[in-house]
N, C-alpha and C positions, 0 to 999 in steps of 0.2 A: 483489532479491532474499532469500528470507525459509528462515527454515527450516518445516518441516510439522508444524505443531503445530494446535493443538483452536485457538479463539478471535483466533488473528493475526486474520484477515479481521474481523470483527467489530469488533475493536480500532483496524486501522487503517479503519473506514468510519467508527467511533463518532465517533474523532479527526477528522475533516475533514466530519462533520458538525458536530462543536463548532468550527467554523467556518466556518459556512454554503456548503461547499463539500458540489455534489452531484455522483455516480457516475456517469453516464451509461449506463457501460459496463462490467464487470471479465472480466478471461481468469483464469485459477489454473489454474496445471500443475506437475508433477513429473517425478520417471522412478520414485522411488524413499517407499517410508511410511516418512515422519517424516526424510525426508533435507533434501539443498533442492530451492525452490521459485521460481515464476516469478510474478507477479502483475504482472497491464498491468491502468491504470484511465486512461479515457476521462473525462476532466471538462469538466459543463458549461462554465465558466469556466477563466481564468488560475488557476492554485493559486499564492494570496497567499502575500506573503516570510516569511521562517520559517515554514511548515509543515514545509517537506523535512528540517530539523533535527532536529524533535521528532516524525517517522515516526524517524529515525531510532535514536531513543531507545528506540520501544517492543520489549517485548524479543523476541526472534528472527528480527529485521530485522537483514538484516547487512549492507544498500546500500538506495541508493533514487539514483532519473535521472530528475528530467525531462528531456523531447522535446515537442520540438514543433511538431506536424506541419502 
């Protein structure tokens, strides 16, 4: 869950890239401009330990979860 604001997708992509994590697919949605938004990522490999806590430190990120399917 994150705030709908310019640059948030780029920040998350850059952060994951800095840890050599490749995004296979991404879906982003919102109901209200500049309101809450949802970002769902599919990654090529499992998320390395510690990155989730780094994601939650990004300005505008409210919460982050991992789901293994």
